[in-house]
N, C-alpha and C positions, 0 to 999 in steps of 0.2 A: 525495115525499121523495127527495132526491138520494142517490146512492151514497155520498157522503162522510158524510152525516148518518147513514145506515144503518150504515155502518162504525163511526162514533163511538159510536152507541147500542149496537152489538154489542160493541165494546171495553169500554164502561162496564158492560154486563151481565156480560161475562166477568170483569171486575175484581171486581164485586160477588159473583159466585159463588165466585171464588177466595178473596176476603176472608172470606166466610161459612164456607167450608170450612176455612180456616186457624183461625178462631175456634172452630169445632166441634172441630177437632183439638186445640187447646190445652185446651179444656174436658175432652175425653176423656183427654188426658194427665194433667191435674190429678186426675181421678177415679182413674185407674190408679195414680198416685203415692200418693194417699191410701189406696187399697186395699193397695198394697205396704207402706206404712208401718204400717197396721193389722195386716197379717199378720206383719210383723217384730216388732211390739210384743207380739202374742199369742204368738209363738214364744218370745220372751224370758220372758214370764210363765210359759209351760209349763216352760221350763228352770228357772226360779226355784223351781217347785213340785216338782222332782225330789227324791226322798228323799235322794240322795247330797249334793246341794247344801244341803238343809235341815240335814242332819247336820253338814256342814262349817261352816255358819253358827253352829250351836249350839257347835261345838268352839271356834271362834275367840273366842267370847264367854265360854265357861265354862272352857276348859282351856288355851288358848294362852298366856295371861299366865304361868301357872305353868310351862309347858313351856319358854318362852323363858328362864326362870331357869336351866335346865339347860345346862351348857356343851356336852355331847355333842349335844344337840338343835340348838344354834346351829351347831356344827361341821357337822352334816348339811346345814343350810341354806346355809352358806357354801361348801361343797364345790362345785366345778364339776361339771357333768354332771347325770345323771338324779337326781331326788329322787322317791322313792316317795310318791305321794299317799295311800297307805294309812297310812303313818307320819306324813305331813304333810298332813292334810286342808285346811289353810289354803290350799294350792296350788290346790285346786278353786275356792275363792272368788276368789283372785287371778287365775286364768286366766279365769274367767267375766267378772269385771269388766274385765279387760284387753281381752277380745274386744269387750265392749260399748263400751269407750272407743274402740277402733279404729273400730267402726261409727259411733259418734257423731261422732268427729273427721272422718270422711269423709262425714258427712251421709247415711248410709245408714239411719239411724234418726232420727226426729224428736225433738229434744231436749225440747220442752215436755211432751208426754204421758209420755215416759219419766221425766223428772225428777219429774213430778207423782206418779208411782207409787213411785219408788225413791230420790229424792235423800237423804232422811234415813238410809235404810239404807246408802247408799254412804258417807256421811260417817262413820257409826258404824263400818262395816267398815274403812275406811281408818285410823281412829284405832286400831283393834285390830291392823291388819296392817302399818302403816308400819314398825314396828321389824323385823319379819321381812323385809320388802322391803329395808330398809337392810342387813341381814346378807347377803342374797343379792347385793346390789349390790357388796359387797366384792370378789367375784371375777368377777361378770358385768357390771359396769359400770352406768352410770346408765340405760341403755335397758331394764333389767329392769323389767317392769311399768310402763313409762312411760305407757302409755295408761290404765292403772288410775289412776295419779297424776293424769293429765289429767282423767279422769272425776270423780275425787274433788274436784279444784279447781272444776270446773264445778258439781258438786253443792253444794259449800259456798257458792258464789255464789248458786245457786238458793235455798237455804235462807235465806240472808241477805236476799234480795229478797222472799221469800214466807214470812215467819216464822209466819204463821197459815194457811198453805195457799193455794190458788188459787181459793177460792170467789168467785163474782161479788160485787162490792161491794154489790149490792142485796140479797144474801142476808142474812137476819137469823138469827143463831145463837141458839138457846135455851140457857139455863143448864141444864146437866145435873146432876141431883141425884147427889151422891156420898155415899151413906148410910154408907159404911165409913170415910170420911176420918178422923174423930176416933179411931176404934178403931185404924186403921193407923198413926196418928201417935203413939199412946201408946208410951212406952218399955217394952219387954218386958225382963225380966232377961237381961243378957248381949248385948243387941242395941244397935247404935249409935243415937243420937238422929237422927231424920229431921226435917229442917226444910223 
């Protein structure tokens, strides 16, 4: 075998080793990214379970609509500067979703698994908080909670595309018995009719 042939075989071997190393590195990077994505998602899930955030989520659903009817409450939201989250727990929810919106916008959190877990909640919360955000934007401008707004828009699209969830198409749902449906649909004295 000539020196030129040996050199060519050696170059080909080197090329194959470098190519295999590059492929192995890409696979390893993919696994590291998946691990980082999982850790980020688990961190967000832990944050979601915090008692303070859970209390704030209950607040926006149960008390915020009535509080927004109070002009003094709205003035506190409109005022520039610090707003105490003890008096305005809705800010904890706005801040949390705004941070997630930033992470999602910059692709630091994978959208699909996050939306699978939280899309309906995001849409629900934005519906309750959009009025409060509009009041804050009077003095703070349109950038106030803009990443929460972005997150809510992405979540609404997700819900529209996946109205029945994201189960595999081959999954067959069973009909769940709802043994209290008729009793819960009956009109009780003083209660609105539910249809």
